[in-house]
N, C-alpha and C positions, 0 to 999 in steps of 0.2 A: 752250379756252374763252376768249372775248374779254372783257376787263374794260373797262368803260366809264369815261369821264372822271369821271362823277359818283361812281362807286364809289371811284376813286382819291382824289378830292377828300375824300370822307367819311372815308376811312381816314387821310389826312393830318390832317384836322381833329380826329379822335378822338385821334390820337397827340399832337398839340400840346396838346389839352386834358388828356390824361393827364400830360404833361410839366409843364405849369403847376401842376396839382394836386400832383404829387410835390414840386416845388420849394417850393410854399407850405407843405406839411406837414412837410417835413424840417427846417426851420429856424424853430422857434417864436420869436416875438418876446420879447425880454427884458422884464422888468417895469419899470415906470416908477419913478422915485424917488418916495418918499412926499412929499406936500406938507405936511411938518411942520417944526417949528423945528429939529430935529436935522439934517435933510438940506438945509435952506435954504442956498444959496450954496456948496455943495460943488463943487469943480472939480478937485481933484488926488487922485491915488491914495492918498496918505498919509492923507487925511481919511477915505476909505472904509475902508481897511485898519485904521484905529484901532478899528473895531468889527467889521469883517468878515474880519479876518485869521484864520489857522488857530487861534490860541490866544486869541482874543478872545470876547466875550460872544455875538456873533451871526455865527459863521463862515459862509463860503460853503458851499453844499451840496456833497455828494460828486460830483454830476454837473455842477457848474459848470465851464465851460472854464477852462483856465489862461490867464489874461490879466491884464494890469495896465493896461488901458485901459478903466476902468469906464464912462466917459461915451460911449464909442463904441457901447455897447449900451443902457445905462440912461440915460434922459433924462427930462425933465419933460413 
């Protein structure tokens, strides 16, 4: 059975679309910093961890990646 160029093109296009969809869904975007007085001007990890540390009032969730670079994911 001979496979035409159009069929090959459609298969490649479908594979690329599936790859883009997979990459978009596997890495959800982090939440933005709240636009409130508490979070205004925060730029260093110690400021974040003073509330979001493991023994603080609003600790990071159990599924939060282990990272100490808050602003690389969370922004305004």
